[in-house]
N, C-alpha and C positions, 0 to 999 in steps of 0.2 A: 419432614425436615430432610430426611435422607434423599428423597426425590429431588429436592431443590439443590442439594449439594452435588448430586450426580449430574443434574442439568447444568450447573455452573462449571463443573470440571470438564465435562464432555464439550460443552459449548465453547469454553476457553481453548481447548485443544483444537477444535474444528476451526475456530476463528483465527488461531495462530497459524495453522496450516494455510488457510486462505490468504492471510496477510503476507506470509513469507513468499508464497507463490506469486501473488500480485506484485510484490516488491521486486522480485527477481525478473518477472516479465516486464514491468515498467522500466527497470534499469536497462534491460537488454534492448528494448525499443528505443530508448534515449541514446544508447551507444550506437545503434545502427543509424539513427538519424544524424548523429554527430559525424559518423564516418561518411555519410552521404554529403553533408554540408562541407566537410573537409575537401572532398573531391570537387564540388561545385565552386568553391572559393579559390580554386587553382592550387590546391595542396600547399597551404602555408605551413611551413615547419614540419615537424615530425607528427605522424598520425597518432602515435601513442600519447604524446604530450598534449596534443589538441583534444583528444578524447578524454584524458584524465582531467584536464582543466574544465571541460564541459560537464563532466560527471560531478566534479566538486561543486559547480554552480547548481547542478540539479539537486544535490543533497539539501540545499537550503530553499528549494522552490516550493511554491504552493501545492503543486501536484503531488509532491512527495508527502506533504503534510495531510493532504486529503485522503491518502491511503489509510490513515488512522481511522477513517470512517467505518472501516471494516469492523472495528470493535464497537464504536459508538452507536451506530444505527441499529444493529440487531439487539443490543442491550436495551436501548431506549424503546424499541418496539415490544420486546418481551415485558419490560416494566409496564408499559402502557396496557398491554393485554391483561397482565395480572391485576393491575389497578381496576380496569373496566370490569373484569370478571368478578372481583371480590367486593368492590365498593360502589357499584352502581346497581 
């Protein structure tokens, strides 16, 4: 039982680090693209306002929600491996 608890705690910490890193990276990529689009569109308005509005839209996007797969996929795979090892 202690091994399972250790696996869960270490796994959660590792997945959290991956999730935070991936979120920061994804947000920086979106910010860079918004700045490029701002220049291509002829610089409408202020850059900061344009970027912040775009990032607000990004917060509700599907891509942002898919990052939660960092937690879901590994847990599902480990659960499947445990099931197949013990009950088949």
